[in-house]
N, C-alpha and C positions, 0 to 999 in steps of 0.2 A: 310086185319089186327084189330085186333082181341081187343078193346077195353077192358081198364082194370079200376077198382075206382080206382081214384089215395089215394094217404096214408090218412090218419086222419092230422089234422092241430095239433100239439101239441099247448096243454092248455098256456107253455112259453112263445110260439112264439104266441098264440092273445094277450096274455098281453099285449108281444111286442108292435103288432099292434092299442094296443085300449093307449097305451098312445104315441102315435104319434102326432103332432098338428093336426088338422082338417085346412080340406082343399075344395077347391070346385073341385080340381082336379082328375082326377082317378083315384086311387091307385089301381096298376096294381102289383102281388106279387108273384109267379113262381117260382120250378126250376127251375134253365137256364143250367144246365149241356150240356142237351141231343141237346136244344135249339142253345147251342152255338157252340156246335160240327156242326152242321148239318149248322150254320149260317159261318160257316166258311169253310166249302165247299164250296159252292157258295160264300166266298167272293174271293175265293184262283181262284174259276175259274174268279169272275171278275178284277180281277189285272190281272191276265193270257192275259184275253183278252187284256187291256191296257200297256200293256209290262210289266207290275211288276210281284214281287213275297216277298212271306216271304223267308227274308233270314236267322232265325233262329227259330226252333222251338220252340216256348216261349209263356207265356201265356203276352202277348203285342201285339200295335199296331205301337206307335210312337218308332219309333231307332227299327222297326224289317223290312219296306215296303222299298223293295231298284228295281231300274230302273233291266231290268234282262239279258240287257245284256251289262251293265256295272257297274251293281251292286252297285253304289251309295244309298245311305240311299235319300229317298225322305225324304222333309222338312212335322214338326207334323202339317203342315199347309193343302199342300196336302193330311196326310194323310187325313185330315179332310175334307178336299175336296171332298174324293175320296170314303167317309165313305158318304158322305153327299149322291153322287151319286147313291151311290150301296142302300140307303133305297130307297131316294126318287125313283129308279128306281123299286125296287121290292112291295114294295107300291103302285108304278102306275099299275103294271101289275098283280097286285091281288097274287101275287106270296110266297108262306109261307112258312116257312125248317120246322114246326113244327109237326108229324103225330095228334094229338089227342087234342080234341078243350080245351082250357081252360076252366074251369071249376072258378065260383068264392067259397073261403072259407066261406066269410062273407057276412054283408053287410053293406058294408063302408059309415056313413054317416059322412054331416059337420061335427059333434062335434069333429072326430073320432074315435066314440062308433062306434064297434062290432053288429049286431043285433044277434051272434050267440051267 
């Protein structure tokens, strides 16, 4: 796979980042379009393996996952439970769904200011 340089961060985006309140938690900012598309493919595999499926091709999970055999929607609590299982299983195995490593766009500090 060919590695490509990421698109430069727009000045207005950096200004928005700098305006965020400071935190001791990491801040991850990424363009998630491709990641979400890859993740949904793996989530769909997980759902099928657990007797579930997406009911419609919509941009939502709650109200869109049902049993494969009866087409009955599962509750929002069950959606949340399955997502937690899916992500914890993926994390535990080290399996990912993105192709390129993430690169920081700036040095985020507790003050909420970027060094870029």
